[in-house]
PyMOL Python script that loads the backbone (N, CA, C, O; Angstrom):
from pymol import cmd

cmd.read_pdbstr("""\
ATOM      1  N   UNK A   1      47.365  17.455  78.319  1.00  0.00           N
ATOM      2  CA  UNK A   1      47.628  16.155  78.883  1.00  0.00           C
ATOM      3  C   UNK A   1      48.671  15.428  78.031  1.00  0.00           C
ATOM      4  O   UNK A   1      48.645  15.508  76.803  1.00  0.00           O
ATOM      5  N   UNK A   2      49.568  14.735  78.680  1.00  0.00           N
ATOM      6  CA  UNK A   2      50.641  14.031  78.005  1.00  0.00           C
ATOM      7  C   UNK A   2      50.155  12.647  77.581  1.00  0.00           C
ATOM      8  O   UNK A   2      49.542  11.925  78.367  1.00  0.00           O
ATOM      9  N   UNK A   3      50.432  12.292  76.342  1.00  0.00           N
ATOM     10  CA  UNK A   3      50.047  10.974  75.853  1.00  0.00           C
ATOM     11  C   UNK A   3      50.915   9.906  76.508  1.00  0.00           C
ATOM     12  O   UNK A   3      52.114  10.105  76.703  1.00  0.00           O
ATOM     13  N   UNK A   4      50.309   8.782  76.843  1.00  0.00           N
ATOM     14  CA  UNK A   4      51.016   7.674  77.480  1.00  0.00           C
ATOM     15  C   UNK A   4      52.197   7.232  76.625  1.00  0.00           C
ATOM     16  O   UNK A   4      53.258   6.906  77.158  1.00  0.00           O
ATOM     17  N   UNK A   5      52.026   7.218  75.312  1.00  0.00           N
ATOM     18  CA  UNK A   5      53.107   6.785  74.420  1.00  0.00           C
ATOM     19  C   UNK A   5      54.313   7.716  74.511  1.00  0.00           C
ATOM     20  O   UNK A   5      55.451   7.270  74.358  1.00  0.00           O
ATOM     21  N   UNK A   6      54.074   9.014  74.761  1.00  0.00           N
ATOM     22  CA  UNK A   6      55.182   9.960  74.922  1.00  0.00           C
ATOM     23  C   UNK A   6      56.016   9.620  76.153  1.00  0.00           C
ATOM     24  O   UNK A   6      57.246   9.658  76.106  1.00  0.00           O
ATOM     25  N   UNK A   7      55.349   9.289  77.248  1.00  0.00           N
ATOM     26  CA  UNK A   7      56.044   8.963  78.489  1.00  0.00           C
ATOM     27  C   UNK A   7      56.797   7.644  78.344  1.00  0.00           C
ATOM     28  O   UNK A   7      57.928   7.518  78.813  1.00  0.00           O
ATOM     29  N   UNK A   8      56.179   6.669  77.701  1.00  0.00           N
ATOM     30  CA  UNK A   8      56.819   5.371  77.492  1.00  0.00           C
ATOM     31  C   UNK A   8      58.061   5.526  76.620  1.00  0.00           C
ATOM     32  O   UNK A   8      59.102   4.938  76.910  1.00  0.00           O
ATOM     33  N   UNK A   9      57.955   6.310  75.560  1.00  0.00           N
ATOM     34  CA  UNK A   9      59.107   6.553  74.693  1.00  0.00           C
ATOM     35  C   UNK A   9      60.200   7.293  75.451  1.00  0.00           C
ATOM     36  O   UNK A   9      61.378   6.955  75.337  1.00  0.00           O
ATOM     37  N   UNK A  10      59.812   8.293  76.219  1.00  0.00           N
ATOM     38  CA  UNK A  10      60.787   9.042  77.019  1.00  0.00           C
ATOM     39  C   UNK A  10      61.479   8.114  78.012  1.00  0.00           C
ATOM     40  O   UNK A  10      62.698   8.174  78.178  1.00  0.00           O
ATOM     41  N   UNK A  11      60.704   7.262  78.666  1.00  0.00           N
ATOM     42  CA  UNK A  11      61.260   6.325  79.636  1.00  0.00           C
ATOM     43  C   UNK A  11      62.316   5.438  78.976  1.00  0.00           C
ATOM     44  O   UNK A  11      63.400   5.242  79.525  1.00  0.00           O
ATOM     45  N   UNK A  12      62.003   4.917  77.827  1.00  0.00           N
ATOM     46  CA  UNK A  12      62.931   4.048  77.103  1.00  0.00           C
ATOM     47  C   UNK A  12      64.206   4.788  76.708  1.00  0.00           C
ATOM     48  O   UNK A  12      65.307   4.266  76.886  1.00  0.00           O
ATOM     49  N   UNK A  13      64.065   5.980  76.183  1.00  0.00           N
ATOM     50  CA  UNK A  13      65.222   6.772  75.752  1.00  0.00           C
ATOM     51  C   UNK A  13      66.119   7.150  76.931  1.00  0.00           C
ATOM     52  O   UNK A  13      67.343   7.070  76.836  1.00  0.00           O
ATOM     53  N   UNK A  14      65.511   7.557  78.027  1.00  0.00           N
ATOM     54  CA  UNK A  14      66.270   7.960  79.215  1.00  0.00           C
ATOM     55  C   UNK A  14      66.989   6.754  79.809  1.00  0.00           C
ATOM     56  O   UNK A  14      68.163   6.842  80.167  1.00  0.00           O
ATOM     57  N   UNK A  15      66.286   5.633  79.913  1.00  0.00           N
ATOM     58  CA  UNK A  15      66.900   4.434  80.486  1.00  0.00           C
ATOM     59  C   UNK A  15      68.082   3.964  79.633  1.00  0.00           C
ATOM     60  O   UNK A  15      69.133   3.612  80.170  1.00  0.00           O
ATOM     61  N   UNK A  16      67.915   3.957  78.329  1.00  0.00           N
ATOM     62  CA  UNK A  16      69.008   3.555  77.438  1.00  0.00           C
ATOM     63  C   UNK A  16      70.207   4.493  77.593  1.00  0.00           C
ATOM     64  O   UNK A  16      71.350   4.042  77.660  1.00  0.00           O
ATOM     65  N   UNK A  17      69.941   5.776  77.648  1.00  0.00           N
ATOM     66  CA  UNK A  17      71.016   6.752  77.796  1.00  0.00           C
ATOM     67  C   UNK A  17      71.752   6.576  79.121  1.00  0.00           C
ATOM     68  O   UNK A  17      72.981   6.635  79.162  1.00  0.00           O
ATOM     69  N   UNK A  18      71.007   6.360  80.202  1.00  0.00           N
ATOM     70  CA  UNK A  18      71.644   6.162  81.506  1.00  0.00           C
ATOM     71  C   UNK A  18      72.453   4.866  81.530  1.00  0.00           C
ATOM     72  O   UNK A  18      73.522   4.822  82.139  1.00  0.00           O
ATOM     73  N   UNK A  19      71.969   3.831  80.889  1.00  0.00           N
ATOM     74  CA  UNK A  19      72.732   2.586  80.804  1.00  0.00           C
ATOM     75  C   UNK A  19      74.027   2.806  80.038  1.00  0.00           C
ATOM     76  O   UNK A  19      75.074   2.287  80.425  1.00  0.00           O
ATOM     77  N   UNK A  20      73.962   3.569  78.958  1.00  0.00           N
ATOM     78  CA  UNK A  20      75.181   3.906  78.209  1.00  0.00           C
ATOM     79  C   UNK A  20      76.145   4.703  79.081  1.00  0.00           C
ATOM     80  O   UNK A  20      77.358   4.504  79.019  1.00  0.00           O
ATOM     81  N   UNK A  21      75.599   5.604  79.891  1.00  0.00           N
ATOM     82  CA  UNK A  21      76.411   6.450  80.764  1.00  0.00           C
ATOM     83  C   UNK A  21      77.202   5.624  81.777  1.00  0.00           C
ATOM     84  O   UNK A  21      78.387   5.874  81.993  1.00  0.00           O
ATOM     85  N   UNK A  22      76.548   4.645  82.396  1.00  0.00           N
ATOM     86  CA  UNK A  22      77.209   3.858  83.439  1.00  0.00           C
ATOM     87  C   UNK A  22      77.895   2.608  82.891  1.00  0.00           C
ATOM     88  O   UNK A  22      78.478   1.834  83.650  1.00  0.00           O
ATOM     89  N   UNK A  23      77.826   2.412  81.581  1.00  0.00           N
ATOM     90  CA  UNK A  23      78.418   1.233  80.958  1.00  0.00           C
ATOM     91  C   UNK A  23      79.902   1.103  81.250  1.00  0.00           C
ATOM     92  O   UNK A  23      80.437  -0.003  81.309  1.00  0.00           O
ATOM     93  N   UNK A  24      80.559   2.232  81.431  1.00  0.00           N
ATOM     94  CA  UNK A  24      81.997   2.199  81.715  1.00  0.00           C
ATOM     95  C   UNK A  24      82.286   1.535  83.062  1.00  0.00           C
ATOM     96  O   UNK A  24      83.400   1.074  83.308  1.00  0.00           O
ATOM     97  N   UNK A  25      81.289   1.492  83.919  1.00  0.00           N
ATOM     98  CA  UNK A  25      81.428   0.814  85.205  1.00  0.00           C
ATOM     99  C   UNK A  25      80.940  -0.626  85.039  1.00  0.00           C
ATOM    100  O   UNK A  25      79.809  -0.859  84.612  1.00  0.00           O
ATOM    101  N   UNK A  26      81.790  -1.579  85.376  1.00  0.00           N
ATOM    102  CA  UNK A  26      81.427  -2.984  85.193  1.00  0.00           C
ATOM    103  C   UNK A  26      80.177  -3.341  85.991  1.00  0.00           C
ATOM    104  O   UNK A  26      79.382  -4.172  85.552  1.00  0.00           O
ATOM    105  N   UNK A  27      79.996  -2.736  87.132  1.00  0.00           N
ATOM    106  CA  UNK A  27      78.842  -3.023  87.972  1.00  0.00           C
ATOM    107  C   UNK A  27      77.981  -1.765  88.069  1.00  0.00           C
ATOM    108  O   UNK A  27      78.406  -0.745  88.612  1.00  0.00           O
ATOM    109  N   UNK A  28      76.775  -1.857  87.538  1.00  0.00           N
ATOM    110  CA  UNK A  28      75.884  -0.701  87.569  1.00  0.00           C
ATOM    111  C   UNK A  28      74.439  -1.175  87.499  1.00  0.00           C
ATOM    112  O   UNK A  28      74.147  -2.249  86.974  1.00  0.00           O
ATOM    113  N   UNK A  29      73.545  -0.359  88.035  1.00  0.00           N
ATOM    114  CA  UNK A  29      72.119  -0.650  87.990  1.00  0.00           C
ATOM    115  C   UNK A  29      71.383   0.622  87.596  1.00  0.00           C
ATOM    116  O   UNK A  29      71.666   1.701  88.117  1.00  0.00           O
ATOM    117  N   UNK A  30      70.435   0.487  86.673  1.00  0.00           N
ATOM    118  CA  UNK A  30      69.628   1.622  86.234  1.00  0.00           C
ATOM    119  C   UNK A  30      68.178   1.176  86.206  1.00  0.00           C
ATOM    120  O   UNK A  30      67.848   0.113  85.682  1.00  0.00           O
ATOM    121  N   UNK A  31      67.320   2.006  86.778  1.00  0.00           N
ATOM    122  CA  UNK A  31      65.890   1.738  86.738  1.00  0.00           C
ATOM    123  C   UNK A  31      65.172   3.066  86.559  1.00  0.00           C
ATOM    124  O   UNK A  31      65.353   3.984  87.359  1.00  0.00           O
ATOM    125  N   UNK A  32      64.366   3.173  85.524  1.00  0.00           N
ATOM    126  CA  UNK A  32      63.571   4.374  85.263  1.00  0.00           C
ATOM    127  C   UNK A  32      62.113   3.948  85.332  1.00  0.00           C
ATOM    128  O   UNK A  32      61.715   2.970  84.700  1.00  0.00           O
ATOM    129  N   UNK A  33      61.314   4.690  86.107  1.00  0.00           N
ATOM    130  CA  UNK A  33      59.919   4.317  86.263  1.00  0.00           C
ATOM    131  C   UNK A  33      59.006   5.527  86.210  1.00  0.00           C
ATOM    132  O   UNK A  33      59.417   6.658  86.466  1.00  0.00           O
ATOM    133  N   UNK A  34      57.755   5.253  85.870  1.00  0.00           N
ATOM    134  CA  UNK A  34      56.737   6.287  85.796  1.00  0.00           C
ATOM    135  C   UNK A  34      56.028   6.394  87.135  1.00  0.00           C
ATOM    136  O   UNK A  34      55.661   5.383  87.734  1.00  0.00           O
ATOM    137  N   UNK A  35      55.838   7.616  87.600  1.00  0.00           N
ATOM    138  CA  UNK A  35      55.121   7.850  88.852  1.00  0.00           C
ATOM    139  C   UNK A  35      53.618   7.911  88.578  1.00  0.00           C
ATOM    140  O   UNK A  35      53.185   7.901  87.426  1.00  0.00           O
ATOM    141  N   UNK A  36      52.851   7.971  89.629  1.00  0.00           N
ATOM    142  CA  UNK A  36      51.401   8.081  89.484  1.00  0.00           C
ATOM    143  C   UNK A  36      50.997   9.357  88.754  1.00  0.00           C
ATOM    144  O   UNK A  36      49.937   9.407  88.129  1.00  0.00           O
ATOM    145  N   UNK A  37      51.826  10.377  88.828  1.00  0.00           N
ATOM    146  CA  UNK A  37      51.514  11.648  88.173  1.00  0.00           C
ATOM    147  C   UNK A  37      52.067  11.714  86.752  1.00  0.00           C
ATOM    148  O   UNK A  37      52.134  12.794  86.164  1.00  0.00           O
ATOM    149  N   UNK A  38      52.466  10.566  86.195  1.00  0.00           N
ATOM    150  CA  UNK A  38      52.942  10.449  84.820  1.00  0.00           C
ATOM    151  C   UNK A  38      54.239  11.205  84.554  1.00  0.00           C
ATOM    152  O   UNK A  38      54.478  11.710  83.457  1.00  0.00           O
ATOM    153  N   UNK A  39      55.062  11.264  85.587  1.00  0.00           N
ATOM    154  CA  UNK A  39      56.413  11.774  85.430  1.00  0.00           C
ATOM    155  C   UNK A  39      57.364  10.591  85.569  1.00  0.00           C
ATOM    156  O   UNK A  39      56.956   9.500  85.966  1.00  0.00           O
ATOM    157  N   UNK A  40      58.623  10.812  85.243  1.00  0.00           N
ATOM    158  CA  UNK A  40      59.617   9.750  85.344  1.00  0.00           C
ATOM    159  C   UNK A  40      60.632  10.061  86.435  1.00  0.00           C
ATOM    160  O   UNK A  40      60.988  11.217  86.662  1.00  0.00           O
ATOM    161  N   UNK A  41      61.084   9.022  87.099  1.00  0.00           N
ATOM    162  CA  UNK A  41      62.176   9.099  88.061  1.00  0.00           C
ATOM    163  C   UNK A  41      63.192   8.040  87.660  1.00  0.00           C
ATOM    164  O   UNK A  41      62.834   6.985  87.137  1.00  0.00           O
ATOM    165  N   UNK A  42      64.448   8.330  87.910  1.00  0.00           N
ATOM    166  CA  UNK A  42      65.508   7.382  87.578  1.00  0.00           C
ATOM    167  C   UNK A  42      66.315   7.053  88.824  1.00  0.00           C
ATOM    168  O   UNK A  42      66.642   7.930  89.624  1.00  0.00           O
ATOM    169  N   UNK A  43      66.626   5.780  88.972  1.00  0.00           N
ATOM    170  CA  UNK A  43      67.489   5.300  90.043  1.00  0.00           C
ATOM    171  C   UNK A  43      68.742   4.769  89.371  1.00  0.00           C
ATOM    172  O   UNK A  43      68.672   3.900  88.502  1.00  0.00           O
ATOM    173  N   UNK A  44      69.892   5.298  89.779  1.00  0.00           N
ATOM    174  CA  UNK A  44      71.151   4.924  89.138  1.00  0.00           C
ATOM    175  C   UNK A  44      72.159   4.532  90.206  1.00  0.00           C
ATOM    176  O   UNK A  44      72.486   5.320  91.094  1.00  0.00           O
ATOM    177  N   UNK A  45      72.642   3.308  90.104  1.00  0.00           N
ATOM    178  CA  UNK A  45      73.686   2.841  91.006  1.00  0.00           C
ATOM    179  C   UNK A  45      74.919   2.483  90.202  1.00  0.00           C
ATOM    180  O   UNK A  45      74.843   1.706  89.250  1.00  0.00           O
ATOM    181  N   UNK A  46      76.045   3.042  90.580  1.00  0.00           N
ATOM    182  CA  UNK A  46      77.291   2.778  89.870  1.00  0.00           C
ATOM    183  C   UNK A  46      78.472   2.972  90.812  1.00  0.00           C
ATOM    184  O   UNK A  46      78.523   3.931  91.582  1.00  0.00           O
ATOM    185  N   UNK A  47      79.410   2.050  90.737  1.00  0.00           N
ATOM    186  CA  UNK A  47      80.601   2.234  91.555  1.00  0.00           C
ATOM    187  C   UNK A  47      81.445   3.405  91.060  1.00  0.00           C
ATOM    188  O   UNK A  47      82.379   3.831  91.740  1.00  0.00           O
ATOM    189  N   UNK A  48      81.123   3.919  89.896  1.00  0.00           N
ATOM    190  CA  UNK A  48      81.770   5.133  89.420  1.00  0.00           C
ATOM    191  C   UNK A  48      81.451   6.339  90.286  1.00  0.00           C
ATOM    192  O   UNK A  48      82.160   7.344  90.234  1.00  0.00           O
ATOM    193  N   UNK A  49      80.386   6.251  91.088  1.00  0.00           N
ATOM    194  CA  UNK A  49      80.001   7.338  91.989  1.00  0.00           C
ATOM    195  C   UNK A  49      80.687   7.249  93.349  1.00  0.00           C
ATOM    196  O   UNK A  49      80.597   8.180  94.150  1.00  0.00           O
ATOM    197  N   UNK A  50      81.368   6.143  93.613  1.00  0.00           N
ATOM    198  CA  UNK A  50      81.983   5.942  94.926  1.00  0.00           C
ATOM    199  C   UNK A  50      82.953   7.087  95.235  1.00  0.00           C
ATOM    200  O   UNK A  50      83.842   7.405  94.445  1.00  0.00           O
ATOM    201  N   UNK A  51      82.752   7.692  96.404  1.00  0.00           N
ATOM    202  CA  UNK A  51      83.613   8.790  96.849  1.00  0.00           C
ATOM    203  C   UNK A  51      83.262  10.141  96.244  1.00  0.00           C
ATOM    204  O   UNK A  51      83.885  11.147  96.583  1.00  0.00           O
ATOM    205  N   UNK A  52      82.288  10.180  95.367  1.00  0.00           N
ATOM    206  CA  UNK A  52      81.887  11.418  94.708  1.00  0.00           C
ATOM    207  C   UNK A  52      80.756  12.058  95.519  1.00  0.00           C
ATOM    208  O   UNK A  52      79.810  11.363  95.892  1.00  0.00           O
ATOM    209  N   UNK A  53      80.829  13.361  95.801  1.00  0.00           N
ATOM    210  CA  UNK A  53      79.735  13.999  96.535  1.00  0.00           C
ATOM    211  C   UNK A  53      78.441  14.006  95.701  1.00  0.00           C
ATOM    212  O   UNK A  53      78.480  13.970  94.472  1.00  0.00           O
ATOM    213  N   UNK A  54      77.307  14.053  96.394  1.00  0.00           N
ATOM    214  CA  UNK A  54      76.013  13.995  95.734  1.00  0.00           C
ATOM    215  C   UNK A  54      75.860  15.069  94.660  1.00  0.00           C
ATOM    216  O   UNK A  54      75.373  14.775  93.568  1.00  0.00           O
ATOM    217  N   UNK A  55      76.261  16.295  94.943  1.00  0.00           N
ATOM    218  CA  UNK A  55      76.084  17.360  93.971  1.00  0.00           C
ATOM    219  C   UNK A  55      76.853  17.061  92.686  1.00  0.00           C
ATOM    220  O   UNK A  55      76.385  17.391  91.596  1.00  0.00           O
ATOM    221  N   UNK A  56      78.024  16.442  92.803  1.00  0.00           N
ATOM    222  CA  UNK A  56      78.828  16.124  91.622  1.00  0.00           C
ATOM    223  C   UNK A  56      78.191  14.973  90.826  1.00  0.00           C
ATOM    224  O   UNK A  56      78.202  14.980  89.595  1.00  0.00           O
ATOM    225  N   UNK A  57      77.646  14.006  91.531  1.00  0.00           N
ATOM    226  CA  UNK A  57      76.939  12.907  90.858  1.00  0.00           C
ATOM    227  C   UNK A  57      75.784  13.469  90.038  1.00  0.00           C
ATOM    228  O   UNK A  57      75.620  13.153  88.860  1.00  0.00           O
ATOM    229  N   UNK A  58      74.989  14.312  90.695  1.00  0.00           N
ATOM    230  CA  UNK A  58      73.832  14.897  90.034  1.00  0.00           C
ATOM    231  C   UNK A  58      74.244  15.746  88.825  1.00  0.00           C
ATOM    232  O   UNK A  58      73.675  15.620  87.741  1.00  0.00           O
ATOM    233  N   UNK A  59      75.211  16.584  89.027  1.00  0.00           N
ATOM    234  CA  UNK A  59      75.680  17.453  87.952  1.00  0.00           C
ATOM    235  C   UNK A  59      76.179  16.638  86.761  1.00  0.00           C
ATOM    236  O   UNK A  59      75.897  16.976  85.612  1.00  0.00           O
ATOM    237  N   UNK A  60      76.915  15.572  87.035  1.00  0.00           N
ATOM    238  CA  UNK A  60      77.476  14.723  85.986  1.00  0.00           C
ATOM    239  C   UNK A  60      76.370  14.018  85.206  1.00  0.00           C
ATOM    240  O   UNK A  60      76.388  14.001  83.975  1.00  0.00           O
ATOM    241  N   UNK A  61      75.414  13.440  85.919  1.00  0.00           N
ATOM    242  CA  UNK A  61      74.333  12.707  85.252  1.00  0.00           C
ATOM    243  C   UNK A  61      73.444  13.642  84.442  1.00  0.00           C
ATOM    244  O   UNK A  61      73.135  13.358  83.284  1.00  0.00           O
ATOM    245  N   UNK A  62      73.031  14.755  85.044  1.00  0.00           N
ATOM    246  CA  UNK A  62      72.152  15.677  84.318  1.00  0.00           C
ATOM    247  C   UNK A  62      72.854  16.279  83.106  1.00  0.00           C
ATOM    248  O   UNK A  62      72.217  16.464  82.069  1.00  0.00           O
ATOM    249  N   UNK A  63      74.131  16.587  83.204  1.00  0.00           N
ATOM    250  CA  UNK A  63      74.876  17.113  82.050  1.00  0.00           C
ATOM    251  C   UNK A  63      74.899  16.079  80.926  1.00  0.00           C
ATOM    252  O   UNK A  63      74.713  16.419  79.758  1.00  0.00           O
ATOM    253  N   UNK A  64      75.127  14.824  81.284  1.00  0.00           N
ATOM    254  CA  UNK A  64      75.141  13.760  80.283  1.00  0.00           C
ATOM    255  C   UNK A  64      73.766  13.631  79.627  1.00  0.00           C
ATOM    256  O   UNK A  64      73.661  13.539  78.404  1.00  0.00           O
ATOM    257  N   UNK A  65      72.725  13.626  80.442  1.00  0.00           N
ATOM    258  CA  UNK A  65      71.381  13.495  79.888  1.00  0.00           C
ATOM    259  C   UNK A  65      71.025  14.655  78.964  1.00  0.00           C
ATOM    260  O   UNK A  65      70.445  14.446  77.899  1.00  0.00           O
ATOM    261  N   UNK A  66      71.369  15.878  79.368  1.00  0.00           N
ATOM    262  CA  UNK A  66      71.075  17.045  78.529  1.00  0.00           C
ATOM    263  C   UNK A  66      71.783  16.955  77.180  1.00  0.00           C
ATOM    264  O   UNK A  66      71.288  17.469  76.177  1.00  0.00           O
ATOM    265  N   UNK A  67      72.930  16.310  77.161  1.00  0.00           N
ATOM    266  CA  UNK A  67      73.700  16.178  75.921  1.00  0.00           C
ATOM    267  C   UNK A  67      73.200  15.021  75.049  1.00  0.00           C
ATOM    268  O   UNK A  67      73.359  15.061  73.829  1.00  0.00           O
ATOM    269  N   UNK A  68      72.597  13.988  75.660  1.00  0.00           N
ATOM    270  CA  UNK A  68      72.277  12.769  74.920  1.00  0.00           C
ATOM    271  C   UNK A  68      70.786  12.445  74.769  1.00  0.00           C
ATOM    272  O   UNK A  68      70.425  11.537  74.021  1.00  0.00           O
ATOM    273  N   UNK A  69      69.934  13.170  75.465  1.00  0.00           N
ATOM    274  CA  UNK A  69      68.496  12.899  75.390  1.00  0.00           C
ATOM    275  C   UNK A  69      67.795  14.173  74.921  1.00  0.00           C
ATOM    276  O   UNK A  69      68.011  15.242  75.492  1.00  0.00           O
ATOM    277  N   UNK A  70      66.963  14.069  73.892  1.00  0.00           N
ATOM    278  CA  UNK A  70      66.236  15.248  73.409  1.00  0.00           C
ATOM    279  C   UNK A  70      65.345  15.846  74.501  1.00  0.00           C
ATOM    280  O   UNK A  70      64.788  15.124  75.329  1.00  0.00           O
ATOM    281  N   UNK A  71      65.222  17.155  74.489  1.00  0.00           N
ATOM    282  CA  UNK A  71      64.406  17.862  75.479  1.00  0.00           C
ATOM    283  C   UNK A  71      62.974  17.337  75.529  1.00  0.00           C
ATOM    284  O   UNK A  71      62.366  17.314  76.599  1.00  0.00           O
ATOM    285  N   UNK A  72      62.430  16.918  74.396  1.00  0.00           N
ATOM    286  CA  UNK A  72      61.046  16.430  74.356  1.00  0.00           C
ATOM    287  C   UNK A  72      60.849  15.185  75.230  1.00  0.00           C
ATOM    288  O   UNK A  72      59.737  14.910  75.680  1.00  0.00           O
ATOM    289  N   UNK A  73      61.926  14.439  75.468  1.00  0.00           N
ATOM    290  CA  UNK A  73      61.867  13.283  76.361  1.00  0.00           C
ATOM    291  C   UNK A  73      62.310  13.644  77.770  1.00  0.00           C
ATOM    292  O   UNK A  73      61.733  13.182  78.755  1.00  0.00           O
ATOM    293  N   UNK A  74      63.333  14.469  77.853  1.00  0.00           N
ATOM    294  CA  UNK A  74      63.910  14.821  79.150  1.00  0.00           C
ATOM    295  C   UNK A  74      62.932  15.611  80.022  1.00  0.00           C
ATOM    296  O   UNK A  74      63.026  15.573  81.249  1.00  0.00           O
ATOM    297  N   UNK A  75      62.013  16.312  79.405  1.00  0.00           N
ATOM    298  CA  UNK A  75      61.031  17.106  80.149  1.00  0.00           C
ATOM    299  C   UNK A  75      60.173  16.226  81.067  1.00  0.00           C
ATOM    300  O   UNK A  75      59.597  16.731  82.031  1.00  0.00           O
ATOM    301  N   UNK A  76      60.079  14.951  80.793  1.00  0.00           N
ATOM    302  CA  UNK A  76      59.279  14.042  81.615  1.00  0.00           C
ATOM    303  C   UNK A  76      60.012  13.565  82.867  1.00  0.00           C
ATOM    304  O   UNK A  76      59.388  13.038  83.788  1.00  0.00           O
ATOM    305  N   UNK A  77      61.326  13.746  82.906  1.00  0.00           N
ATOM    306  CA  UNK A  77      62.140  13.265  84.026  1.00  0.00           C
ATOM    307  C   UNK A  77      62.195  14.322  85.124  1.00  0.00           C
ATOM    308  O   UNK A  77      62.712  15.420  84.915  1.00  0.00           O
ATOM    309  N   UNK A  78      61.657  13.984  86.298  1.00  0.00           N
ATOM    310  CA  UNK A  78      61.622  14.960  87.389  1.00  0.00           C
ATOM    311  C   UNK A  78      62.698  14.733  88.438  1.00  0.00           C
ATOM    312  O   UNK A  78      63.000  15.635  89.219  1.00  0.00           O
ATOM    313  N   UNK A  79      63.285  13.529  88.466  1.00  0.00           N
ATOM    314  CA  UNK A  79      64.300  13.271  89.484  1.00  0.00           C
ATOM    315  C   UNK A  79      65.227  12.141  89.050  1.00  0.00           C
ATOM    316  O   UNK A  79      64.823  11.184  88.390  1.00  0.00           O
ATOM    317  N   UNK A  80      66.480  12.293  89.449  1.00  0.00           N
ATOM    318  CA  UNK A  80      67.479  11.244  89.275  1.00  0.00           C
ATOM    319  C   UNK A  80      68.123  11.027  90.637  1.00  0.00           C
ATOM    320  O   UNK A  80      68.642  11.964  91.243  1.00  0.00           O
ATOM    321  N   UNK A  81      68.086   9.806  91.106  1.00  0.00           N
ATOM    322  CA  UNK A  81      68.691   9.449  92.387  1.00  0.00           C
ATOM    323  C   UNK A  81      69.962   8.666  92.087  1.00  0.00           C
ATOM    324  O   UNK A  81      69.927   7.668  91.366  1.00  0.00           O
ATOM    325  N   UNK A  82      71.076   9.115  92.637  1.00  0.00           N
ATOM    326  CA  UNK A  82      72.373   8.518  92.307  1.00  0.00           C
ATOM    327  C   UNK A  82      73.048   7.969  93.556  1.00  0.00           C
ATOM    328  O   UNK A  82      73.121   8.637  94.588  1.00  0.00           O
ATOM    329  N   UNK A  83      73.536   6.748  93.444  1.00  0.00           N
ATOM    330  CA  UNK A  83      74.225   6.083  94.543  1.00  0.00           C
ATOM    331  C   UNK A  83      75.364   5.242  94.002  1.00  0.00           C
ATOM    332  O   UNK A  83      75.371   4.881  92.825  1.00  0.00           O
ATOM    333  N   UNK A  84      76.341   4.925  94.868  1.00  0.00           N
ATOM    334  CA  UNK A  84      77.260   3.852  94.489  1.00  0.00           C
ATOM    335  C   UNK A  84      76.471   2.559  94.713  1.00  0.00           C
ATOM    336  O   UNK A  84      75.365   2.608  95.250  1.00  0.00           O
ATOM    337  N   UNK A  85      77.008   1.419  94.318  1.00  0.00           N
ATOM    338  CA  UNK A  85      76.225   0.180  94.381  1.00  0.00           C
ATOM    339  C   UNK A  85      75.831  -0.238  95.790  1.00  0.00           C
ATOM    340  O   UNK A  85      74.739  -0.768  95.995  1.00  0.00           O
ATOM    341  N   UNK A  86      76.700  -0.009  96.755  1.00  0.00           N
ATOM    342  CA  UNK A  86      76.331  -0.338  98.141  1.00  0.00           C
ATOM    343  C   UNK A  86      75.153   0.524  98.595  1.00  0.00           C
ATOM    344  O   UNK A  86      74.208   0.023  99.205  1.00  0.00           O
ATOM    345  N   UNK A  87      75.215   1.814  98.295  1.00  0.00           N
ATOM    346  CA  UNK A  87      74.134   2.726  98.658  1.00  0.00           C
ATOM    347  C   UNK A  87      72.845   2.349  97.923  1.00  0.00           C
ATOM    348  O   UNK A  87      71.758   2.392  98.499  1.00  0.00           O
ATOM    349  N   UNK A  88      72.976   1.983  96.660  1.00  0.00           N
ATOM    350  CA  UNK A  88      71.812   1.577  95.861  1.00  0.00           C
ATOM    351  C   UNK A  88      71.116   0.392  96.538  1.00  0.00           C
ATOM    352  O   UNK A  88      69.901   0.402  96.732  1.00  0.00           O
ATOM    353  N   UNK A  89      71.898  -0.617  96.889  1.00  0.00           N
ATOM    354  CA  UNK A  89      71.335  -1.814  97.520  1.00  0.00           C
ATOM    355  C   UNK A  89      70.680  -1.495  98.872  1.00  0.00           C
ATOM    356  O   UNK A  89      69.706  -2.140  99.258  1.00  0.00           O
ATOM    357  N   UNK A  90      71.216  -0.505  99.582  1.00  0.00           N
ATOM    358  CA  UNK A  90      70.651  -0.093 100.868  1.00  0.00           C
ATOM    359  C   UNK A  90      69.339   0.675 100.693  1.00  0.00           C
ATOM    360  O   UNK A  90      68.455   0.595 101.546  1.00  0.00           O
ATOM    361  N   UNK A  91      69.211   1.417  99.592  1.00  0.00           N
ATOM    362  CA  UNK A  91      68.089   2.342  99.411  1.00  0.00           C
ATOM    363  C   UNK A  91      66.994   1.879  98.471  1.00  0.00           C
ATOM    364  O   UNK A  91      65.891   2.424  98.502  1.00  0.00           O
ATOM    365  N   UNK A  92      67.265   0.901  97.647  1.00  0.00           N
ATOM    366  CA  UNK A  92      66.302   0.505  96.632  1.00  0.00           C
ATOM    367  C   UNK A  92      65.842  -0.925  96.870  1.00  0.00           C
ATOM    368  O   UNK A  92      66.650  -1.849  96.964  1.00  0.00           O
ATOM    369  N   UNK A  93      64.535  -1.085  96.964  1.00  0.00           N
ATOM    370  CA  UNK A  93      63.976  -2.433  97.023  1.00  0.00           C
ATOM    371  C   UNK A  93      64.012  -3.016  95.625  1.00  0.00           C
ATOM    372  O   UNK A  93      63.968  -2.279  94.641  1.00  0.00           O
ATOM    373  N   UNK A  94      64.092  -4.316  95.532  1.00  0.00           N
ATOM    374  CA  UNK A  94      64.092  -4.965  94.224  1.00  0.00           C
ATOM    375  C   UNK A  94      62.830  -4.585  93.472  1.00  0.00           C
ATOM    376  O   UNK A  94      61.730  -4.581  94.025  1.00  0.00           O
ATOM    377  N   UNK A  95      63.011  -4.268  92.203  1.00  0.00           N
ATOM    378  CA  UNK A  95      61.876  -3.874  91.354  1.00  0.00           C
ATOM    379  C   UNK A  95      61.634  -4.925  90.293  1.00  0.00           C
ATOM    380  O   UNK A  95      60.723  -4.781  89.478  1.00  0.00           O
TER     381      UNK A  95
END
""", "prot")
cmd.dss("prot")
cmd.show_as("cartoon", "prot")
cmd.util.cbc("prot")
cmd.orient("prot")
């Protein structure tokens, strides 16, 4: 069983890393949350994704995370959802 503190630490590290990743975009939104099954999901909205196909967005984000987040934290992340800001606003309710 995974300790709650491990998931909380992983959540913080992943969220910080994703914020650093999209920092180059003046307008960006990042939200990382824990699911009921104690896994993490990330929602990332950035105009840097505009015009980029989904597979490229995913590949870019996961490559960045693998380079900047230790495996002990990254193992908790089961999904990353990537959108440009318009898509983010269409798909994500305010959290």
